[in-house]
GUDO-735478 format. One record per residue (C-alpha): residue in three letters; y, x, z. Coordinates in steps of 0.2 Angstrom, whole numbers. Example, Ala and Ser with C-alpha at 12.3 -4.5 7.8 and 13.67 -1.06 7.14 Angstrom:
2
<atom><residu>Ala</residu><py>-22</py><px>62</px><pz>39</pz></atom>
<atom><residu>Ser</residu><py>-5</py><px>68</px><pz>36</pz></atom>
***
This chain:
365
<atom><residu>Met</residu><py>92</py><px>497</px><pz>416</pz></atom>
<atom><residu>Arg</residu><py>104</py><px>505</px><pz>403</pz></atom>
<atom><residu>Val</residu><py>114</py><px>519</px><pz>410</pz></atom>
<atom><residu>Leu</residu><py>128</py><px>529</px><pz>402</pz></atom>
<atom><residu>Phe</residu><py>130</py><px>547</px><pz>408</pz></atom>
<atom><residu>Ala</residu><py>144</py><px>559</px><pz>407</pz></atom>
<atom><residu>Gly</residu><py>145</py><px>577</px><pz>412</pz></atom>
<atom><residu>Gly</residu><py>147</py><px>593</px><pz>402</pz></atom>
<atom><residu>Gly</residu><py>152</py><px>611</px><pz>399</pz></atom>
<atom><residu>Thr</residu><py>140</py><px>620</px><pz>411</pz></atom>
<atom><residu>Gly</residu><py>123</py><px>618</px><pz>416</pz></atom>
<atom><residu>Gly</residu><py>130</py><px>614</px><pz>434</pz></atom>
<atom><residu>His</residu><py>137</py><px>598</px><pz>427</pz></atom>
<atom><residu>Ile</residu><py>123</py><px>593</px><pz>414</pz></atom>
<atom><residu>Asn</residu><py>107</py><px>597</px><pz>423</pz></atom>
<atom><residu>Pro</residu><py>111</py><px>585</px><pz>438</pz></atom>
<atom><residu>Ala</residu><py>115</py><px>571</px><pz>425</pz></atom>
<atom><residu>Ile</residu><py>98</py><px>575</px><pz>417</pz></atom>
<atom><residu>Ser</residu><py>89</py><px>575</px><pz>434</pz></atom>
<atom><residu>Ile</residu><py>96</py><px>558</px><pz>438</pz></atom>
<atom><residu>Ala</residu><py>91</py><px>551</px><pz>421</pz></atom>
<atom><residu>Asp</residu><py>74</py><px>558</px><pz>423</pz></atom>
<atom><residu>Tyr</residu><py>72</py><px>550</px><pz>440</pz></atom>
<atom><residu>Ala</residu><py>78</py><px>533</px><pz>434</pz></atom>
<atom><residu>Arg</residu><py>66</py><px>534</px><pz>419</pz></atom>
<atom><residu>Ser</residu><py>52</py><px>537</px><pz>431</pz></atom>
<atom><residu>Arg</residu><py>56</py><px>522</px><pz>441</pz></atom>
<atom><residu>Asp</residu><py>61</py><px>510</px><pz>428</pz></atom>
<atom><residu>Lys</residu><py>49</py><px>507</px><pz>412</pz></atom>
<atom><residu>Asp</residu><py>64</py><px>499</px><pz>403</pz></atom>
<atom><residu>Phe</residu><py>76</py><px>513</px><pz>407</pz></atom>
<atom><residu>Glu</residu><py>88</py><px>518</px><pz>393</pz></atom>
<atom><residu>Ala</residu><py>101</py><px>532</px><pz>393</pz></atom>
<atom><residu>Leu</residu><py>115</py><px>538</px><pz>383</pz></atom>
<atom><residu>Phe</residu><py>125</py><px>554</px><pz>386</pz></atom>
<atom><residu>Ile</residu><py>143</py><px>558</px><pz>382</pz></atom>
<atom><residu>Gly</residu><py>149</py><px>576</px><pz>380</pz></atom>
<atom><residu>Thr</residu><py>158</py><px>588</px><pz>370</pz></atom>
<atom><residu>Lys</residu><py>152</py><px>599</px><pz>356</pz></atom>
<atom><residu>Lys</residu><py>158</py><px>614</px><pz>365</pz></atom>
<atom><residu>Gly</residu><py>147</py><px>614</px><pz>380</pz></atom>
<atom><residu>Leu</residu><py>128</py><px>617</px><pz>384</pz></atom>
<atom><residu>Glu</residu><py>125</py><px>598</px><pz>383</pz></atom>
<atom><residu>Thr</residu><py>123</py><px>600</px><pz>364</pz></atom>
<atom><residu>Lys</residu><py>107</py><px>609</px><pz>368</pz></atom>
<atom><residu>Leu</residu><py>101</py><px>603</px><pz>385</pz></atom>
<atom><residu>Val</residu><py>103</py><px>584</px><pz>383</pz></atom>
<atom><residu>Pro</residu><py>93</py><px>583</px><pz>366</pz></atom>
<atom><residu>Lys</residu><py>80</py><px>595</px><pz>373</pz></atom>
<atom><residu>Ala</residu><py>78</py><px>583</px><pz>388</pz></atom>
<atom><residu>Gly</residu><py>74</py><px>569</px><pz>376</pz></atom>
<atom><residu>Tyr</residu><py>91</py><px>559</px><pz>377</pz></atom>
<atom><residu>Glu</residu><py>103</py><px>553</px><pz>364</pz></atom>
<atom><residu>Ile</residu><py>121</py><px>560</px><pz>366</pz></atom>
<atom><residu>Glu</residu><py>138</py><px>555</px><pz>358</pz></atom>
<atom><residu>Tyr</residu><py>152</py><px>567</px><pz>357</pz></atom>
<atom><residu>Ile</residu><py>171</py><px>565</px><pz>361</pz></atom>
<atom><residu>Glu</residu><py>185</py><px>578</px><pz>360</pz></atom>
<atom><residu>Ile</residu><py>193</py><px>582</px><pz>376</pz></atom>
<atom><residu>Glu</residu><py>198</py><px>598</px><pz>386</pz></atom>
<atom><residu>Gly</residu><py>204</py><px>602</px><pz>404</pz></atom>
<atom><residu>Phe</residu><py>221</py><px>604</px><pz>409</pz></atom>
<atom><residu>Asp</residu><py>229</py><px>621</px><pz>408</pz></atom>
<atom><residu>Arg</residu><py>237</py><px>625</px><pz>425</pz></atom>
<atom><residu>Arg</residu><py>245</py><px>641</px><pz>419</pz></atom>
<atom><residu>His</residu><py>253</py><px>635</px><pz>403</pz></atom>
<atom><residu>Leu</residu><py>259</py><px>618</px><pz>406</pz></atom>
<atom><residu>Leu</residu><py>267</py><px>615</px><pz>389</pz></atom>
<atom><residu>Arg</residu><py>249</py><px>616</px><pz>382</pz></atom>
<atom><residu>Asn</residu><py>245</py><px>600</px><pz>391</pz></atom>
<atom><residu>Phe</residu><py>254</py><px>589</px><pz>379</pz></atom>
<atom><residu>Gly</residu><py>240</py><px>592</px><pz>367</pz></atom>
<atom><residu>Val</residu><py>228</py><px>588</px><pz>381</pz></atom>
<atom><residu>Leu</residu><py>236</py><px>572</px><pz>385</pz></atom>
<atom><residu>Lys</residu><py>235</py><px>567</px><pz>367</pz></atom>
<atom><residu>Lys</residu><py>216</py><px>571</px><pz>366</pz></atom>
<atom><residu>Leu</residu><py>214</py><px>561</px><pz>382</pz></atom>
<atom><residu>Ala</residu><py>221</py><px>545</px><pz>375</pz></atom>
<atom><residu>Lys</residu><py>209</py><px>547</px><pz>360</pz></atom>
<atom><residu>Ala</residu><py>194</py><px>551</px><pz>371</pz></atom>
<atom><residu>Arg</residu><py>197</py><px>536</px><pz>382</pz></atom>
<atom><residu>Ser</residu><py>198</py><px>525</px><pz>367</pz></atom>
<atom><residu>Asp</residu><py>182</py><px>533</px><pz>360</pz></atom>
<atom><residu>Cys</residu><py>173</py><px>530</px><pz>377</pz></atom>
<atom><residu>Arg</residu><py>178</py><px>512</px><pz>377</pz></atom>
<atom><residu>Arg</residu><py>170</py><px>510</px><pz>360</pz></atom>
<atom><residu>Ile</residu><py>154</py><px>518</px><pz>366</pz></atom>
<atom><residu>Ile</residu><py>153</py><px>507</px><pz>381</pz></atom>
<atom><residu>Arg</residu><py>156</py><px>491</px><pz>371</pz></atom>
<atom><residu>Glu</residu><py>142</py><px>497</px><pz>358</pz></atom>
<atom><residu>Phe</residu><py>129</py><px>503</px><pz>371</pz></atom>
<atom><residu>Lys</residu><py>133</py><px>490</px><pz>384</pz></atom>
<atom><residu>Pro</residu><py>127</py><px>500</px><pz>399</pz></atom>
<atom><residu>Asp</residu><py>123</py><px>491</px><pz>416</pz></atom>
<atom><residu>Cys</residu><py>132</py><px>506</px><pz>425</pz></atom>
<atom><residu>Ile</residu><py>139</py><px>523</px><pz>422</pz></atom>
<atom><residu>Val</residu><py>136</py><px>539</px><pz>431</pz></atom>
<atom><residu>Cys</residu><py>147</py><px>554</px><pz>429</pz></atom>
<atom><residu>Thr</residu><py>143</py><px>572</px><pz>436</pz></atom>
<atom><residu>Gly</residu><py>159</py><px>580</px><pz>434</pz></atom>
<atom><residu>Gly</residu><py>168</py><px>591</px><pz>422</pz></atom>
<atom><residu>Tyr</residu><py>183</py><px>586</px><pz>412</pz></atom>
<atom><residu>Val</residu><py>173</py><px>575</px><pz>400</pz></atom>
<atom><residu>Ser</residu><py>170</py><px>563</px><pz>415</pz></atom>
<atom><residu>Gly</residu><py>189</py><px>559</px><pz>416</pz></atom>
<atom><residu>Pro</residu><py>191</py><px>548</px><pz>401</pz></atom>
<atom><residu>Val</residu><py>174</py><px>540</px><pz>404</pz></atom>
<atom><residu>Thr</residu><py>178</py><px>533</px><pz>421</pz></atom>
<atom><residu>Met</residu><py>195</py><px>527</px><pz>414</pz></atom>
<atom><residu>Ala</residu><py>186</py><px>518</px><pz>400</pz></atom>
<atom><residu>Ala</residu><py>173</py><px>511</px><pz>413</pz></atom>
<atom><residu>Tyr</residu><py>187</py><px>503</px><pz>423</pz></atom>
<atom><residu>Lys</residu><py>195</py><px>495</px><pz>408</pz></atom>
<atom><residu>Glu</residu><py>178</py><px>488</px><pz>402</pz></atom>
<atom><residu>Lys</residu><py>174</py><px>482</px><pz>419</pz></atom>
<atom><residu>Val</residu><py>158</py><px>492</px><pz>421</pz></atom>
<atom><residu>Gly</residu><py>153</py><px>499</px><pz>437</pz></atom>
<atom><residu>Ala</residu><py>154</py><px>518</px><pz>438</pz></atom>
<atom><residu>Leu</residu><py>150</py><px>532</px><pz>450</pz></atom>
<atom><residu>Ile</residu><py>156</py><px>550</px><pz>450</pz></atom>
<atom><residu>His</residu><py>147</py><px>564</px><pz>459</pz></atom>
<atom><residu>Glu</residu><py>155</py><px>579</px><pz>468</pz></atom>
<atom><residu>Gln</residu><py>144</py><px>594</px><pz>471</pz></atom>
<atom><residu>Asn</residu><py>156</py><px>605</px><pz>481</pz></atom>
<atom><residu>Val</residu><py>165</py><px>603</px><pz>498</pz></atom>
<atom><residu>Tyr</residu><py>182</py><px>602</px><pz>490</pz></atom>
<atom><residu>Pro</residu><py>183</py><px>589</px><pz>476</pz></atom>
<atom><residu>Gly</residu><py>189</py><px>595</px><pz>459</pz></atom>
<atom><residu>Leu</residu><py>203</py><px>588</px><pz>449</pz></atom>
<atom><residu>Thr</residu><py>192</py><px>576</px><pz>439</pz></atom>
<atom><residu>Val</residu><py>185</py><px>568</px><pz>454</pz></atom>
<atom><residu>Lys</residu><py>202</py><px>566</px><pz>462</pz></atom>
<atom><residu>Gly</residu><py>209</py><px>559</px><pz>446</pz></atom>
<atom><residu>Ser</residu><py>194</py><px>547</px><pz>444</pz></atom>
<atom><residu>Glu</residu><py>191</py><px>540</px><pz>462</pz></atom>
<atom><residu>Lys</residu><py>202</py><px>525</px><pz>459</pz></atom>
<atom><residu>Tyr</residu><py>193</py><px>520</px><pz>443</pz></atom>
<atom><residu>Val</residu><py>175</py><px>520</px><pz>450</pz></atom>
<atom><residu>Ser</residu><py>164</py><px>510</px><pz>462</pz></atom>
<atom><residu>Tyr</residu><py>157</py><px>525</px><pz>471</pz></atom>
<atom><residu>Val</residu><py>161</py><px>543</px><pz>474</pz></atom>
<atom><residu>Ala</residu><py>145</py><px>551</px><pz>478</pz></atom>
<atom><residu>Val</residu><py>148</py><px>567</px><pz>488</pz></atom>
<atom><residu>Ser</residu><py>136</py><px>581</px><pz>494</pz></atom>
<atom><residu>Phe</residu><py>145</py><px>586</px><pz>511</pz></atom>
<atom><residu>Asp</residu><py>151</py><px>575</px><pz>525</pz></atom>
<atom><residu>Glu</residu><py>168</py><px>585</px><pz>525</pz></atom>
<atom><residu>Thr</residu><py>172</py><px>579</px><pz>507</pz></atom>
<atom><residu>Val</residu><py>175</py><px>561</px><pz>513</pz></atom>
<atom><residu>Asn</residu><py>190</py><px>567</px><pz>522</pz></atom>
<atom><residu>Leu</residu><py>198</py><px>575</px><pz>507</pz></atom>
<atom><residu>Leu</residu><py>198</py><px>560</px><pz>496</pz></atom>
<atom><residu>Lys</residu><py>210</py><px>545</px><pz>496</pz></atom>
<atom><residu>His</residu><py>197</py><px>531</px><pz>494</pz></atom>
<atom><residu>Arg</residu><py>185</py><px>535</px><pz>508</pz></atom>
<atom><residu>Glu</residu><py>178</py><px>518</px><pz>508</pz></atom>
<atom><residu>Lys</residu><py>170</py><px>522</px><pz>491</pz></atom>
<atom><residu>Cys</residu><py>162</py><px>538</px><pz>497</pz></atom>
<atom><residu>Val</residu><py>143</py><px>539</px><pz>500</pz></atom>
<atom><residu>Val</residu><py>135</py><px>556</px><pz>506</pz></atom>
<atom><residu>Thr</residu><py>120</py><px>558</px><pz>494</pz></atom>
<atom><residu>Gly</residu><py>118</py><px>577</px><pz>494</pz></atom>
<atom><residu>Asn</residu><py>116</py><px>586</px><pz>477</pz></atom>
<atom><residu>Pro</residu><py>103</py><px>579</px><pz>465</pz></atom>
<atom><residu>Ile</residu><py>89</py><px>592</px><pz>463</pz></atom>
<atom><residu>Arg</residu><py>78</py><px>591</px><pz>447</pz></atom>
<atom><residu>Thr</residu><py>61</py><px>583</px><pz>450</pz></atom>
<atom><residu>Glu</residu><py>52</py><px>599</px><pz>443</pz></atom>
<atom><residu>Ile</residu><py>61</py><px>609</px><pz>456</pz></atom>
<atom><residu>Leu</residu><py>54</py><px>598</px><pz>470</pz></atom>
<atom><residu>Lys</residu><py>37</py><px>598</px><pz>463</pz></atom>
<atom><residu>Ala</residu><py>36</py><px>617</px><pz>459</pz></atom>
<atom><residu>Asp</residu><py>23</py><px>627</px><pz>468</pz></atom>
<atom><residu>Lys</residu><py>24</py><px>646</px><pz>470</pz></atom>
<atom><residu>Glu</residu><py>6</py><px>651</px><pz>468</pz></atom>
<atom><residu>Thr</residu><py>3</py><px>639</px><pz>453</pz></atom>
<atom><residu>Ala</residu><py>19</py><px>646</px><pz>445</pz></atom>
<atom><residu>Arg</residu><py>14</py><px>664</px><pz>448</pz></atom>
<atom><residu>Lys</residu><py>-3</py><px>661</px><pz>441</pz></atom>
<atom><residu>Lys</residu><py>4</py><px>653</px><pz>425</pz></atom>
<atom><residu>Leu</residu><py>16</py><px>667</px><pz>422</pz></atom>
<atom><residu>Gly</residu><py>3</py><px>680</px><pz>426</pz></atom>
<atom><residu>Ile</residu><py>14</py><px>688</px><pz>440</pz></atom>
<atom><residu>Asp</residu><py>4</py><px>699</px><pz>453</pz></atom>
<atom><residu>Met</residu><py>18</py><px>709</px><pz>460</pz></atom>
<atom><residu>Pro</residu><py>35</py><px>707</px><pz>469</pz></atom>
<atom><residu>Phe</residu><py>46</py><px>696</px><pz>457</pz></atom>
<atom><residu>Val</residu><py>65</py><px>695</px><pz>457</pz></atom>
<atom><residu>Leu</residu><py>74</py><px>682</px><pz>447</pz></atom>
<atom><residu>Ile</residu><py>93</py><px>686</px><pz>443</pz></atom>
<atom><residu>Phe</residu><py>105</py><px>675</px><pz>434</pz></atom>
<atom><residu>Gly</residu><py>124</py><px>672</px><pz>434</pz></atom>
<atom><residu>Gly</residu><py>124</py><px>653</px><pz>429</pz></atom>
<atom><residu>Ser</residu><py>121</py><px>645</px><pz>412</pz></atom>
<atom><residu>Leu</residu><py>136</py><px>654</px><pz>404</pz></atom>
<atom><residu>Gly</residu><py>132</py><px>671</px><pz>412</pz></atom>
<atom><residu>Ala</residu><py>143</py><px>682</px><pz>423</pz></atom>
<atom><residu>Asp</residu><py>150</py><px>698</px><pz>417</pz></atom>
<atom><residu>Arg</residu><py>151</py><px>707</px><pz>434</pz></atom>
<atom><residu>Ile</residu><py>133</py><px>703</px><pz>438</pz></atom>
<atom><residu>Asn</residu><py>127</py><px>708</px><pz>421</pz></atom>
<atom><residu>Glu</residu><py>136</py><px>725</px><pz>422</pz></atom>
<atom><residu>Thr</residu><py>129</py><px>728</px><pz>439</pz></atom>
<atom><residu>Val</residu><py>111</py><px>723</px><pz>434</pz></atom>
<atom><residu>Val</residu><py>112</py><px>735</px><pz>418</pz></atom>
<atom><residu>Gly</residu><py>118</py><px>749</px><pz>430</pz></atom>
<atom><residu>Met</residu><py>103</py><px>745</px><pz>441</pz></atom>
<atom><residu>Leu</residu><py>90</py><px>746</px><pz>428</pz></atom>
<atom><residu>Pro</residu><py>87</py><px>765</px><pz>428</pz></atom>
<atom><residu>Glu</residu><py>83</py><px>765</px><pz>446</pz></atom>
<atom><residu>Leu</residu><py>72</py><px>749</px><pz>444</pz></atom>
<atom><residu>Lys</residu><py>63</py><px>757</px><pz>430</pz></atom>
<atom><residu>Lys</residu><py>61</py><px>774</px><pz>439</pz></atom>
<atom><residu>Asn</residu><py>54</py><px>767</px><pz>455</pz></atom>
<atom><residu>Gly</residu><py>44</py><px>752</px><pz>448</pz></atom>
<atom><residu>Gly</residu><py>34</py><px>740</px><pz>458</pz></atom>
<atom><residu>Ile</residu><py>45</py><px>725</px><pz>455</pz></atom>
<atom><residu>Lys</residu><py>45</py><px>713</px><pz>440</pz></atom>
<atom><residu>Leu</residu><py>62</py><px>707</px><pz>435</pz></atom>
<atom><residu>Leu</residu><py>68</py><px>692</px><pz>425</pz></atom>
<atom><residu>Phe</residu><py>86</py><px>693</px><pz>421</pz></atom>
<atom><residu>Gly</residu><py>96</py><px>679</px><pz>413</pz></atom>
<atom><residu>Thr</residu><py>112</py><px>685</px><pz>405</pz></atom>
<atom><residu>Gly</residu><py>120</py><px>669</px><pz>398</pz></atom>
<atom><residu>Glu</residu><py>120</py><px>667</px><pz>379</pz></atom>
<atom><residu>Arg</residu><py>138</py><px>673</px><pz>377</pz></atom>
<atom><residu>Asn</residu><py>134</py><px>690</px><pz>385</pz></atom>
<atom><residu>Tyr</residu><py>116</py><px>693</px><pz>379</pz></atom>
<atom><residu>Glu</residu><py>119</py><px>705</px><pz>364</pz></atom>
<atom><residu>Lys</residu><py>131</py><px>715</px><pz>375</pz></atom>
<atom><residu>Val</residu><py>119</py><px>717</px><pz>389</pz></atom>
<atom><residu>Met</residu><py>105</py><px>721</px><pz>377</pz></atom>
<atom><residu>Thr</residu><py>115</py><px>735</px><pz>368</pz></atom>
<atom><residu>Ala</residu><py>118</py><px>743</px><pz>385</pz></atom>
<atom><residu>Ala</residu><py>100</py><px>741</px><pz>391</pz></atom>
<atom><residu>Lys</residu><py>93</py><px>749</px><pz>376</pz></atom>
<atom><residu>Ser</residu><py>99</py><px>766</px><pz>382</pz></atom>
<atom><residu>Val</residu><py>87</py><px>764</px><pz>397</pz></atom>
<atom><residu>Gly</residu><py>72</py><px>761</px><pz>387</pz></atom>
<atom><residu>Ala</residu><py>59</py><px>747</px><pz>387</pz></atom>
<atom><residu>Asp</residu><py>49</py><px>742</px><pz>402</pz></atom>
<atom><residu>Ser</residu><py>36</py><px>729</px><pz>402</pz></atom>
<atom><residu>Asn</residu><py>41</py><px>723</px><pz>420</pz></atom>
<atom><residu>Ile</residu><py>59</py><px>720</px><pz>415</pz></atom>
<atom><residu>Glu</residu><py>63</py><px>705</px><pz>404</pz></atom>
<atom><residu>Ile</residu><py>80</py><px>700</px><pz>398</pz></atom>
<atom><residu>Thr</residu><py>84</py><px>683</px><pz>391</pz></atom>
<atom><residu>Pro</residu><py>100</py><px>674</px><pz>386</pz></atom>
<atom><residu>Tyr</residu><py>95</py><px>658</px><pz>394</pz></atom>
<atom><residu>Ile</residu><py>80</py><px>653</px><pz>406</pz></atom>
<atom><residu>Asp</residu><py>72</py><px>637</px><pz>400</pz></atom>
<atom><residu>Asn</residu><py>59</py><px>636</px><pz>413</pz></atom>
<atom><residu>Met</residu><py>70</py><px>638</px><pz>428</pz></atom>
<atom><residu>Ala</residu><py>59</py><px>628</px><pz>440</pz></atom>
<atom><residu>Glu</residu><py>44</py><px>638</px><pz>436</pz></atom>
<atom><residu>Val</residu><py>52</py><px>655</px><pz>437</pz></atom>
<atom><residu>Met</residu><py>62</py><px>651</px><pz>453</pz></atom>
<atom><residu>Ala</residu><py>46</py><px>644</px><pz>461</pz></atom>
<atom><residu>Ala</residu><py>37</py><px>660</px><pz>457</pz></atom>
<atom><residu>Ala</residu><py>51</py><px>672</px><pz>463</pz></atom>
<atom><residu>Asp</residu><py>51</py><px>681</px><pz>479</pz></atom>
<atom><residu>Val</residu><py>69</py><px>684</px><pz>479</pz></atom>
<atom><residu>Val</residu><py>83</py><px>675</px><pz>469</pz></atom>
<atom><residu>Val</residu><py>100</py><px>684</px><pz>465</pz></atom>
<atom><residu>Ala</residu><py>113</py><px>671</px><pz>459</pz></atom>
<atom><residu>Arg</residu><py>130</py><px>664</px><pz>460</pz></atom>
<atom><residu>Ser</residu><py>132</py><px>651</px><pz>474</pz></atom>
<atom><residu>Gly</residu><py>137</py><px>636</px><pz>465</pz></atom>
<atom><residu>Ala</residu><py>132</py><px>620</px><pz>474</pz></atom>
<atom><residu>Ile</residu><py>118</py><px>615</px><pz>463</pz></atom>
<atom><residu>Thr</residu><py>111</py><px>633</px><pz>463</pz></atom>
<atom><residu>Val</residu><py>111</py><px>634</px><pz>482</pz></atom>
<atom><residu>Ser</residu><py>103</py><px>617</px><pz>484</pz></atom>
<atom><residu>Glu</residu><py>89</py><px>621</px><pz>472</pz></atom>
<atom><residu>Ile</residu><py>86</py><px>638</px><pz>481</pz></atom>
<atom><residu>Ala</residu><py>86</py><px>628</px><pz>498</pz></atom>
<atom><residu>Ala</residu><py>74</py><px>615</px><pz>491</pz></atom>
<atom><residu>Leu</residu><py>61</py><px>629</px><pz>486</pz></atom>
<atom><residu>Gly</residu><py>64</py><px>639</px><pz>501</pz></atom>
<atom><residu>Lys</residu><py>69</py><px>655</px><pz>491</pz></atom>
<atom><residu>Pro</residu><py>76</py><px>670</px><pz>500</pz></atom>
<atom><residu>Ser</residu><py>92</py><px>675</px><pz>490</pz></atom>
<atom><residu>Ile</residu><py>106</py><px>687</px><pz>488</pz></atom>
<atom><residu>Leu</residu><py>121</py><px>676</px><pz>484</pz></atom>
<atom><residu>Ile</residu><py>136</py><px>683</px><pz>474</pz></atom>
<atom><residu>Pro</residu><py>150</py><px>671</px><pz>475</pz></atom>
<atom><residu>Ser</residu><py>161</py><px>669</px><pz>460</pz></atom>
<atom><residu>Pro</residu><py>179</py><px>673</px><pz>465</pz></atom>
<atom><residu>Asn</residu><py>186</py><px>663</px><pz>450</pz></atom>
<atom><residu>Val</residu><py>184</py><px>645</px><pz>457</pz></atom>
<atom><residu>Val</residu><py>195</py><px>633</px><pz>465</pz></atom>
<atom><residu>Arg</residu><py>197</py><px>635</px><pz>484</pz></atom>
<atom><residu>Asn</residu><py>184</py><px>649</px><pz>484</pz></atom>
<atom><residu>His</residu><py>171</py><px>636</px><pz>487</pz></atom>
<atom><residu>Gln</residu><py>156</py><px>647</px><pz>481</pz></atom>
<atom><residu>Glu</residu><py>159</py><px>659</px><pz>495</pz></atom>
<atom><residu>Gln</residu><py>160</py><px>645</px><pz>507</pz></atom>
<atom><residu>Asn</residu><py>143</py><px>639</px><pz>501</pz></atom>
<atom><residu>Ala</residu><py>136</py><px>657</px><pz>502</pz></atom>
<atom><residu>Arg</residu><py>143</py><px>660</px><pz>520</pz></atom>
<atom><residu>Glu</residu><py>135</py><px>644</px><pz>526</pz></atom>
<atom><residu>Phe</residu><py>118</py><px>650</px><pz>520</pz></atom>
<atom><residu>Glu</residu><py>121</py><px>667</px><pz>528</pz></atom>
<atom><residu>Arg</residu><py>126</py><px>659</px><pz>544</pz></atom>
<atom><residu>Leu</residu><py>109</py><px>650</px><pz>544</pz></atom>
<atom><residu>Gly</residu><py>100</py><px>666</px><pz>541</pz></atom>
<atom><residu>Ala</residu><py>94</py><px>659</px><pz>525</pz></atom>
<atom><residu>Ala</residu><py>103</py><px>671</px><pz>512</pz></atom>
<atom><residu>Glu</residu><py>112</py><px>688</px><pz>511</pz></atom>
<atom><residu>Val</residu><py>129</py><px>688</px><pz>503</pz></atom>
<atom><residu>Ile</residu><py>137</py><px>702</px><pz>492</pz></atom>
<atom><residu>Thr</residu><py>155</py><px>698</px><pz>487</pz></atom>
<atom><residu>Glu</residu><py>161</py><px>705</px><pz>470</pz></atom>
<atom><residu>Ala</residu><py>172</py><px>718</px><pz>479</pz></atom>
<atom><residu>Glu</residu><py>157</py><px>725</px><pz>487</pz></atom>
<atom><residu>Leu</residu><py>145</py><px>723</px><pz>472</pz></atom>
<atom><residu>Ser</residu><py>138</py><px>739</px><pz>464</pz></atom>
<atom><residu>Pro</residu><py>121</py><px>744</px><pz>456</pz></atom>
<atom><residu>Glu</residu><py>117</py><px>754</px><pz>471</pz></atom>
<atom><residu>Val</residu><py>121</py><px>740</px><pz>484</pz></atom>
<atom><residu>Leu</residu><py>112</py><px>727</px><pz>474</pz></atom>
<atom><residu>Tyr</residu><py>96</py><px>738</px><pz>472</pz></atom>
<atom><residu>Lys</residu><py>96</py><px>742</px><pz>490</pz></atom>
<atom><residu>Arg</residu><py>97</py><px>724</px><pz>496</pz></atom>
<atom><residu>Ile</residu><py>83</py><px>719</px><pz>484</pz></atom>
<atom><residu>His</residu><py>72</py><px>733</px><pz>489</pz></atom>
<atom><residu>Asp</residu><py>75</py><px>730</px><pz>508</pz></atom>
<atom><residu>Met</residu><py>71</py><px>712</px><pz>506</pz></atom>
<atom><residu>Ile</residu><py>56</py><px>714</px><pz>495</pz></atom>
<atom><residu>Thr</residu><py>48</py><px>726</px><pz>507</pz></atom>
<atom><residu>Asp</residu><py>51</py><px>716</px><pz>523</pz></atom>
<atom><residu>Pro</residu><py>39</py><px>701</px><pz>522</pz></atom>
<atom><residu>Lys</residu><py>43</py><px>695</px><pz>539</pz></atom>
<atom><residu>Lys</residu><py>62</py><px>693</px><pz>534</pz></atom>
<atom><residu>Leu</residu><py>57</py><px>684</px><pz>518</pz></atom>
<atom><residu>Ala</residu><py>47</py><px>672</px><pz>528</pz></atom>
<atom><residu>Ser</residu><py>60</py><px>669</px><pz>541</pz></atom>
<atom><residu>Met</residu><py>74</py><px>666</px><pz>527</pz></atom>
<atom><residu>Ser</residu><py>62</py><px>654</px><pz>519</pz></atom>
<atom><residu>Glu</residu><py>59</py><px>643</px><pz>534</pz></atom>
<atom><residu>Asn</residu><py>78</py><px>643</px><pz>538</pz></atom>
<atom><residu>Leu</residu><py>81</py><px>637</px><pz>520</pz></atom>
<atom><residu>Lys</residu><py>69</py><px>623</px><pz>521</pz></atom>
<atom><residu>Lys</residu><py>77</py><px>616</px><pz>537</pz></atom>
<atom><residu>Ala</residu><py>94</py><px>616</px><pz>528</pz></atom>
<atom><residu>Ala</residu><py>88</py><px>608</px><pz>512</pz></atom>
<atom><residu>Lys</residu><py>93</py><px>590</px><pz>507</pz></atom>
<atom><residu>Thr</residu><py>80</py><px>583</px><pz>495</pz></atom>
<atom><residu>Asp</residu><py>83</py><px>564</px><pz>493</pz></atom>
<atom><residu>Ala</residu><py>99</py><px>564</px><pz>483</pz></atom>
<atom><residu>Leu</residu><py>90</py><px>557</px><pz>468</pz></atom>
<atom><residu>Glu</residu><py>84</py><px>542</px><pz>478</pz></atom>
<atom><residu>Lys</residu><py>101</py><px>538</px><pz>485</pz></atom>
<atom><residu>Leu</residu><py>110</py><px>540</px><pz>468</pz></atom>
<atom><residu>Tyr</residu><py>97</py><px>528</px><pz>460</pz></atom>
<atom><residu>Glu</residu><py>100</py><px>515</px><pz>474</pz></atom>
<atom><residu>Leu</residu><py>119</py><px>516</px><pz>470</pz></atom>
<atom><residu>Met</residu><py>115</py><px>513</px><pz>451</pz></atom>
<atom><residu>Leu</residu><py>104</py><px>498</px><pz>455</pz></atom>
<atom><residu>Lys</residu><py>118</py><px>491</px><pz>466</pz></atom>
<atom><residu>Met</residu><py>131</py><px>493</px><pz>452</pz></atom>
<atom><residu>Ala</residu><py>119</py><px>485</px><pz>439</pz></atom>
<atom><residu>Glu</residu><py>116</py><px>470</px><pz>450</pz></atom>
<atom><residu>Gln</residu><py>135</py><px>468</px><pz>452</pz></atom>
<atom><residu>Lys</residu><py>138</py><px>468</px><pz>433</pz></atom>
***
């Protein structure tokens, strides 16, 4: 089966596409994939690293604050749609899979014109602008939550699959990971997403003196590439500590997340799905800068299940974060309870369901 994938910008759009491609490759010895993205996003690094070919188009999202700027966006959209039609004709895919982000828009339009079956996946409860704009062009809209179906016009196309979770996440084992990484003490993983998060970065830097003074905790802190130098400059004043590791991007996320005792992160849909699959007690810090505040909704649902603690940005401070981490790390019974509650909430068969939809589209070609 030959499949064209589209999804770009952040790891939250790219990693699900790579996960689906990896799963399909494991099921089909003749599987071939080609990705479409832009040169501005993380796909430039993540897709080649995963072993897949990628072609680039020029496209950007609509500017909701400065409407006049969208004339240029519409011009780029027309060119991108034409480029996507050319790529489809040349690659001749059996089906097309889009995982969101504005790069998916021209791809679904081109798929419709070229009469190739396509699906688009929505990670969150509330569908984004690209998904709403693409639903009329695709064969299926794969959604992660039952509630999403009622928020779309073409309900007959909706299939509830859950969020695709990387195979390496599903296979990861805590003891194996800790042994490989040489971890023999409480381990906390903190990251603010593939691009980083200024507010989380500032808070963690402010927490470093307390963490270094009290010791007893190993920390891996992913800053995001655009923030790394700024964080390192601020962290140097604290001084080096062998138990504190700061990195711009975490390449072995499955391994370090499996090894962690506590995860501190944003509450995007893919992140919370992976945390649930691994049964990781977490402190979730929802981003306030998202449509319909969907990250806080994700976090509050986990909190309601007794599976996570939530700190809003308004409540966030170095003192608050350090206390939450310390209280969780020193309470094994609470960690065990949170882990069990997470595993009950986890959906781990999304890749299988999405692959079945891909096979249906390929058969209908």
